[in-house]
C-alpha positions in Angstrom: -114.4 -252.5 99.8 -113.0 -249.1 98.9 -114.7 -246.0 97.7 -112.9 -246.3 94.3 -114.6 -249.6 93.5 -118.1 -248.0 94.3 -117.6 -245.7 91.5 -115.4 -247.2 88.9 -117.3 -246.7 85.9 -118.4 -250.2 84.0 -118.5 -250.0 80.2 -121.1 -252.1 78.2 -118.9 -255.1 76.7 -119.4 -255.4 72.7 -119.1 -258.7 71.4 -116.8 -258.6 68.0 -116.9 -254.8 67.7 -116.4 -252.9 64.8 -116.6 -249.6 66.2 -116.0 -250.0 70.1 -117.7 -247.2 72.4 -115.5 -245.6 75.4 -117.5 -244.6 78.2 -116.9 -243.5 81.8 -113.4 -241.3 80.9 -115.2 -238.5 83.1 -116.0 -240.8 85.6 -112.7 -242.2 86.1 -111.5 -238.6 86.8 -114.2 -237.9 89.2 -113.7 -241.5 91.1 -109.9 -240.6 91.4 -110.5 -237.4 92.8 -113.3 -238.7 95.3 -111.1 -241.5 96.5 -108.3 -238.8 97.2 -110.8 -236.7 99.2 -112.1 -240.1 101.1 -108.3 -240.8 102.0 -107.8 -237.8 104.2 -110.9 -238.8 106.3 -110.7 -240.9 109.2 -112.7 -244.5 108.4 -115.7 -243.3 111.0 -116.0 -239.9 109.1 -115.7 -241.4 105.9 -118.3 -244.1 106.9 -120.7 -241.0 107.3 -120.8 -239.6 104.1 -123.6 -241.1 101.3 -122.2 -243.6 98.8 -121.5 -241.9 95.5 -122.5 -243.6 92.5 -121.6 -242.3 88.8 -124.3 -242.5 86.5 -126.8 -243.7 88.7 -129.8 -245.4 87.2 -133.0 -243.1 86.5 -136.2 -243.5 88.3 -138.6 -244.7 85.6 -141.9 -242.8 84.9 -145.1 -244.1 85.9 -146.2 -246.8 88.3 -143.4 -248.9 90.3 -144.1 -252.1 91.8 -141.7 -254.1 94.1 -140.2 -257.0 93.0 -137.2 -259.2 94.1 -134.4 -262.0 92.5 -132.5 -264.5 94.7 -129.9 -265.9 92.8 -128.4 -269.2 94.5 -125.0 -270.8 93.2 -126.6 -274.0 92.1 -126.3 -275.0 88.6 -129.5 -275.0 86.2 -127.7 -275.7 82.5 -125.4 -273.7 80.9 -124.7 -271.1 77.9 -121.8 -272.2 75.3 -120.0 -270.2 72.7 -122.1 -270.1 69.8 -125.4 -270.5 71.5 -127.4 -268.2 69.6 -127.1 -268.6 66.3 -129.2 -268.0 63.0 -130.9 -270.1 59.9 -131.3 -269.3 56.3 -133.2 -270.9 53.1 -130.3 -272.6 51.1 -132.4 -270.5 48.3 -130.5 -267.3 50.2 -126.9 -269.1 48.0 -129.1 -267.8 45.0 -129.4 -263.9 45.8 -126.0 -263.6 46.3 -127.0 -262.2 50.1 -123.8 -264.2 51.4 -120.3 -263.2 49.8 -117.2 -262.1 51.3 -118.3 -259.0 49.8 -121.6 -258.1 51.7 -119.9 -255.5 54.4 -123.2 -255.2 56.1 -124.5 -258.4 56.5 -121.1 -259.2 58.0 -120.8 -256.4 60.3 -124.4 -257.8 61.8 -123.5 -261.0 62.3 -120.0 -260.2 64.1 -122.1 -257.6 66.3 -123.7 -260.8 67.6 -120.5 -262.3 68.1 -118.9 -265.7 66.8 -121.8 -268.6 66.1 -123.5 -271.1 64.0 -125.0 -270.3 60.5 -127.2 -272.9 59.4 -128.2 -273.2 55.3 -131.4 -275.3 54.7 -135.0 -274.6 55.1 -137.7 -276.3 52.9 -135.9 -274.7 50.0 -132.7 -277.3 50.6 -135.0 -279.8 49.1 -135.7 -277.7 46.0 -131.8 -277.2 45.6 -130.2 -279.0 43.1 -126.4 -279.5 43.1 -125.2 -278.2 39.6 -121.2 -278.5 39.3 -121.2 -276.6 36.1 -123.6 -273.9 37.0 -123.0 -270.3 36.3 -124.5 -269.4 39.9 -126.9 -267.1 41.2 -129.4 -269.4 39.5 -132.9 -270.2 41.3 -133.1 -273.9 41.8 -129.4 -274.9 41.5 -126.7 -274.7 43.8 -123.5 -273.8 41.8 -119.6 -274.3 42.9 -119.7 -269.9 43.1 -122.8 -270.0 45.5 -120.8 -272.4 47.8 -117.5 -270.4 47.3 -119.3 -267.2 48.5 -121.0 -268.7 51.2 -117.8 -269.9 52.7 -116.1 -266.5 52.6 -118.6 -265.0 54.0 -118.9 -267.5 56.8 -115.1 -266.8 57.5 -115.4 -263.1 57.3 -117.9 -263.0 59.8 -115.9 -265.5 62.1 -118.8 -268.0 62.2 -119.0 -271.6 61.5 -121.8 -273.6 59.1 -124.3 -276.3 59.6 -124.8 -276.9 55.7 -127.9 -278.6 54.3 -127.9 -281.0 51.3 -131.2 -281.9 49.2 -132.7 -285.5 49.9 -136.6 -284.7 49.0 -135.9 -284.5 45.2 -135.0 -288.2 45.5 -138.2 -288.7 45.1 -137.9 -288.1 41.3 -134.2 -288.8 41.0 -133.1 -285.1 40.9 -131.1 -285.6 43.4 -129.1 -288.7 44.5 -126.5 -290.1 47.1 -123.5 -289.0 44.8 -124.8 -285.4 44.0 -124.8 -284.9 47.7 -121.5 -286.4 48.2 -120.0 -284.4 45.4 -121.6 -281.1 46.8 -120.5 -281.6 50.5 -116.8 -282.4 49.0 -116.9 -279.1 47.3 -118.5 -277.5 50.3 -116.0 -279.1 52.8 -112.7 -278.0 50.4 -114.1 -274.1 50.7 -115.1 -274.1 54.4 -112.3 -276.0 55.7 -112.7 -275.8 59.7 -116.0 -273.5 59.2 -117.6 -276.5 58.4 -119.1 -278.3 61.5 -122.0 -280.5 60.4 -124.1 -281.2 57.6 -127.8 -281.7 57.4 -129.6 -284.3 54.9 -132.8 -283.2 54.1 -135.2 -280.6 55.8 -138.1 -281.8 58.0 -138.4 -285.4 56.6 -140.9 -286.2 59.4 -143.6 -284.3 57.0 -142.4 -286.1 54.0 -145.1 -288.6 52.5 -148.2 -286.5 53.0 -150.4 -285.5 49.7 -148.4 -283.3 47.3 -145.2 -284.1 48.9 -142.0 -285.8 48.5 -142.5 -289.7 48.4 -146.2 -289.3 48.8 -148.0 -292.3 50.5 -144.8 -293.9 50.5 -143.0 -292.8 53.6 -142.4 -293.8 57.0 -139.6 -293.7 59.7 -137.7 -296.8 58.5 -137.9 -295.6 54.8 -136.3 -292.1 55.5 -133.6 -293.9 57.8 -133.0 -296.0 54.6 -132.6 -293.5 52.5 -130.7 -291.4 54.7 -128.3 -294.0 55.2 -127.2 -294.0 51.8 -126.5 -290.3 51.5 -124.7 -290.6 54.7 -122.5 -293.6 53.4 -122.2 -291.4 50.1 -120.8 -288.5 51.9 -118.5 -290.0 54.2 -116.9 -291.8 51.1 -115.9 -288.8 49.5 -115.4 -286.8 52.8 -114.3 -289.2 55.5 -114.4 -287.7 59.1 -117.3 -285.2 58.1 -119.9 -284.3 61.1 -123.5 -285.6 60.2 -126.3 -284.2 62.1 -129.9 -285.2 62.1 -132.8 -285.8 61.6 -134.0 -282.0 61.4 -137.4 -283.2 62.0 -140.3 -280.5 61.9 -142.0 -281.9 65.0 -142.8 -285.3 66.2 -140.0 -285.5 68.9 -141.3 -288.7 70.7 -142.3 -290.6 67.2 -139.6 -289.2 65.1 -136.6 -287.7 66.2 -135.9 -289.6 69.6 -136.1 -293.2 67.6 -134.1 -292.0 64.6 -131.3 -291.2 67.3 -131.8 -294.5 69.0 -131.2 -296.3 65.9 -128.5 -294.4 64.1 -126.8 -293.8 67.7 -123.4 -291.7 68.3 -121.8 -293.5 65.4 -124.2 -292.3 62.8 -124.6 -288.6 64.0 -122.8 -286.0 65.9 -125.5 -283.9 67.0 -129.6 -284.7 67.2 -131.4 -281.7 65.7 -134.9 -280.6 65.8 -137.0 -277.7 64.8 -139.2 -275.9 67.0 -142.1 -273.0 66.4 -144.4 -272.0 69.3 -147.5 -271.9 66.5 -148.9 -271.3 63.3 -148.6 -267.6 62.2 -151.7 -267.4 60.7 -153.7 -269.0 63.4 -155.8 -266.4 65.8 -153.9 -267.8 68.5 -150.9 -266.1 67.3 -150.7 -263.2 69.6 -148.0 -261.1 71.5 -150.2 -262.1 74.5 -149.6 -265.9 73.9 -146.2 -265.5 72.7 -145.1 -263.8 76.1 -146.6 -266.7 78.7 -144.9 -269.6 79.5 -144.9 -272.5 76.6 -145.3 -276.0 78.5 -145.0 -277.7 75.1 -141.6 -276.2 74.4 -140.1 -277.5 78.1 -141.7 -281.0 77.4 -140.0 -281.0 73.9 -136.6 -280.1 75.1 -136.8 -282.9 78.5 -137.6 -285.4 75.6 -134.6 -284.1 73.6 -132.2 -283.8 76.4 -133.1 -287.8 77.6 -132.6 -288.7 74.1 -129.3 -286.9 73.4 -127.9 -288.2 76.7 -128.9 -291.4 76.1 -126.9 -291.8 72.8 -123.9 -289.4 74.1 -124.5 -286.5 71.5 -125.6 -282.9 72.0 -128.8 -281.7 70.6 -129.7 -278.3 69.0 -132.8 -276.5 68.0 -131.3 -276.0 64.2 -134.5 -274.1 63.2 -136.6 -272.0 65.2 -138.7 -268.7 65.7 -141.8 -267.5 67.0 -144.5 -268.5 64.9 -144.2 -270.2 61.4 -145.3 -269.6 57.9 -142.9 -266.6 58.4 -144.3 -265.2 61.7 -147.0 -263.5 62.7 -147.3 -260.1 61.2 -147.4 -257.2 63.8 -146.3 -259.8 66.6 -143.1 -262.0 65.0 -141.6 -258.1 64.2 -143.0 -256.3 67.3 -141.2 -255.6 70.6 -142.5 -258.7 72.1 -140.6 -260.9 69.8 -137.6 -259.2 71.4 -138.5 -260.3 74.9 -140.0 -263.6 73.9 -136.2 -264.7 72.2 -134.4 -264.3 75.9 -137.0 -266.2 77.4 -136.7 -268.9 74.4 -132.8 -268.9 74.7 -132.4 -269.2 78.5 -135.2 -271.9 78.3 -133.6 -274.0 75.6 -130.0 -273.3 77.8 -132.0 -274.7 81.1 -133.4 -277.8 78.9 -130.1 -278.8 77.8 -129.8 -277.7 74.5 -126.2 -277.0 73.0 -127.8 -273.8 71.0 -130.5 -272.4 68.6 -130.7 -271.1 65.2 -133.3 -268.4 64.6 -134.9 -269.1 60.9 -134.9 -265.9 58.7 -133.9 -263.9 55.7 -136.0 -261.7 53.4 -138.9 -259.7 54.4 -141.0 -262.1 56.4 -142.2 -261.3 59.8 -140.3 -263.2 62.1 -136.7 -262.8 60.5 -134.1 -261.1 62.9 -132.3 -259.2 60.1 -134.1 -257.9 56.8 -132.6 -258.0 53.6 -134.1 -257.8 49.7 -131.6 -259.8 47.5 -128.1 -258.9 48.8 -129.2 -255.8 50.2 -129.5 -255.7 54.1 -132.3 -253.3 55.0 -131.9 -253.4 58.9 -132.7 -255.5 62.0 -135.9 -256.6 63.7 -136.4 -256.3 67.7 -135.9 -260.0 68.1 -132.2 -259.1 66.7 -131.6 -256.8 70.1 -132.9 -259.7 72.3 -130.5 -262.2 70.6 -127.6 -259.5 71.1 -128.6 -258.9 74.7 -128.5 -262.7 75.3 -125.3 -262.5 73.7 -124.0 -259.7 75.9 -124.8 -261.6 78.9 -122.0 -264.1 78.1 -121.5 -267.7 78.6 -121.0 -270.4 81.4 -123.0 -272.1 83.9 -126.7 -271.0 84.4 -127.2 -269.9 88.6 -130.8 -270.9 89.7 -133.0 -267.7 90.3 -136.3 -267.1 92.4 -138.4 -264.2 91.3 -141.0 -262.3 93.7 -143.3 -260.2 91.7 -146.7 -260.9 92.6 -148.9 -261.3 89.9 -146.8 -259.7 87.3 -145.1 -261.5 84.2 -141.3 -261.5 85.3 -138.6 -263.8 84.4 -135.2 -263.9 85.4 -132.1 -265.8 84.6 -128.2 -265.7 85.8 -125.1 -266.9 84.2 -121.3 -267.4 86.3 -119.6 -266.0 83.3 -116.5 -267.9 82.1 -114.7 -264.4 82.0 -115.3 -264.0 85.4 -118.2 -262.2 87.3 -121.8 -263.1 86.9 -124.6 -261.6 84.7 -128.2 -261.0 85.6 -130.9 -260.6 82.6 -134.4 -259.6 84.2 -137.5 -259.4 82.2 -140.8 -257.4 82.9 -143.4 -258.2 80.5 -145.9 -256.1 82.1 -147.3 -253.2 80.0 -147.7 -250.9 82.8 -145.6 -251.3 86.0 -142.1 -250.7 86.2 -140.1 -252.7 89.0 -138.0 -251.3 91.7 -136.0 -254.8 92.0 -134.2 -255.9 94.8 -131.3 -258.4 94.0 -130.0 -261.2 96.5 -126.6 -262.4 95.2 -124.9 -265.6 96.3 -121.8 -263.9 97.0 -120.3 -260.3 97.7 -120.2 -257.8 94.9 -117.7 -255.0 94.0 -119.2 -253.5 91.1 -122.7 -253.8 89.3 -123.5 -252.0 85.8 -126.6 -251.9 84.0 -128.1 -251.9 80.7 -131.4 -252.0 79.3 -133.6 -252.9 76.4 -136.5 -250.9 75.9 -139.0 -249.4 74.0 -137.9 -245.9 72.1 -141.7 -244.9 72.4 -144.7 -245.8 74.7 -146.9 -247.9 72.3 -148.6 -251.1 72.3 -146.0 -253.7 72.4 -147.9 -255.8 70.4 -148.5 -253.4 67.2 -144.9 -251.4 67.1 -142.8 -252.6 64.9 -139.5 -252.1 63.2 -136.3 -252.0 64.3 -136.3 -248.2 65.6 -139.0 -249.5 68.3 -136.4 -250.9 70.6 -133.3 -250.0 71.9 -130.2 -251.5 74.3 -128.7 -248.1 76.2 -130.9 -246.0 73.8 -128.6 -247.3 71.1 -130.1 -249.1 68.0 -128.2 -251.2 65.2 -127.2 -250.1 62.0 -127.7 -251.8 59.0 -124.0 -252.4 58.9 -123.7 -253.6 62.5 -122.6 -250.3 63.7 -124.3 -249.8 67.5 -123.5 -246.8 69.4 -125.3 -247.3 72.9 -125.0 -244.9 76.3 -122.5 -245.8 78.9 -123.9 -248.3 81.2 -125.4 -247.5 84.3 -123.5 -247.9 87.5 -125.6 -249.5 90.5 -124.5 -249.4 94.1 -124.0 -253.1 95.1 -124.1 -253.3 99.0 -122.0 -256.7 99.9 -124.6 -259.0 98.7 -127.6 -257.3 97.8 -128.1 -254.4 94.9 -131.0 -252.5 93.9 -132.1 -251.6 90.3 -135.3 -250.5 88.0 -136.9 -252.4 85.3 -139.0 -250.5 82.9 -142.1 -251.2 81.6 -142.3 -253.7 79.2 -138.1 -254.4 79.0 -135.4 -256.6 79.7 -132.4 -255.4 81.8 -128.8 -256.9 81.9 -127.1 -256.6 84.9 -123.2 -257.3 85.0 -121.7 -257.8 88.4 -117.8 -258.2 89.4 
């Protein structure tokens, strides 16, 4: 391992960058000079010199506790491309939010890298296909609305799961024929960017007083009606992928039996929604958000087994922290950025093919805020998703954390592109970590970027985009991102050391 390999500057990779930042040119020049000097020394003399690291990580202020993470080359799941996607209400099509000319929103989607946009939500069952409609009209979905969405998805380099109305069949406002006509038009506009059709939304909630089919609803009734819509859709658009059932909860009593009934011949993907809890409940706190969620682990286990039994993948096609728009001061706080990392990695370990974070407008849990077609900015959760995507895709390595009673988690990826990525999340509000990392193989280089608070404030109350940053850089409303250069770490054979600041997450990339 030569001196050059120890001091080579490593730049932070930016997915789908619209503005690349170049860091480390001076460091590379210094490395060349240092390497030249070292070559004049005997091996014994060169070994006596201290190791030189260009742009080392600074020691954080405040108390520091010792911690350790051990990585082992044992598979514990995988992360595929498009794992972390977004979800929006179908009513957003009437706001002209999605169009090929909304460069700000396109920039923010591109910043996250290619993924999947799901369009559905409660408003899908309130949106009627209107083939002669003028567009941008509440309660209607016109051809121009679909064309604008398709243009946006293509411009962003994403793909789409498209929801159609099922609930309004209770009054006859929609029919299998209307849904089939809408899907046929969408397939024409999207082309290969359309990867799935979702029929209805959280249909396990129909039948309740005031809801669709009140007092006359069951799983068998749903399957019969859903089957009529599916048959009509495939008759007009043969080969289109159908997903389902998009349940709101009831994994064991609704989602799994549905999958067993329709089998892989009926759906290409099993879908489920998941939220930690009610955003209006007293338990919707940052502290609760950041502790392990046993219900998530249990639900993922059931979904994984159910999907495997019929030979299809499963996806959480709608999810976020707390439902009812989130918990103000919690779902939009720095805690959400750390929560989303744990959530994403937990879903990957649980066998999910991906997730879609619901949002839009000004609700507390939305990763991106907007008013109608105007993008206002990003929330901390967006930065957590971005850091996850920067870590890359590939098989997950098993990790073991030793941090006493501190709330610390760690995840490692054997990257498809080469090397490894390590994400460590320190959810303690007072203790920085001095971390020792034991690797399963020898490392040549290691670089680190950190997701941190910009001000030392209470993590449960500090909100807004400016409250979190990745390597000192925030993401602008148009997707521009200008972080500082990554810190370089000294990787000694199969061990490295670094710091994890208070209430932060770090991404270490290792080659």
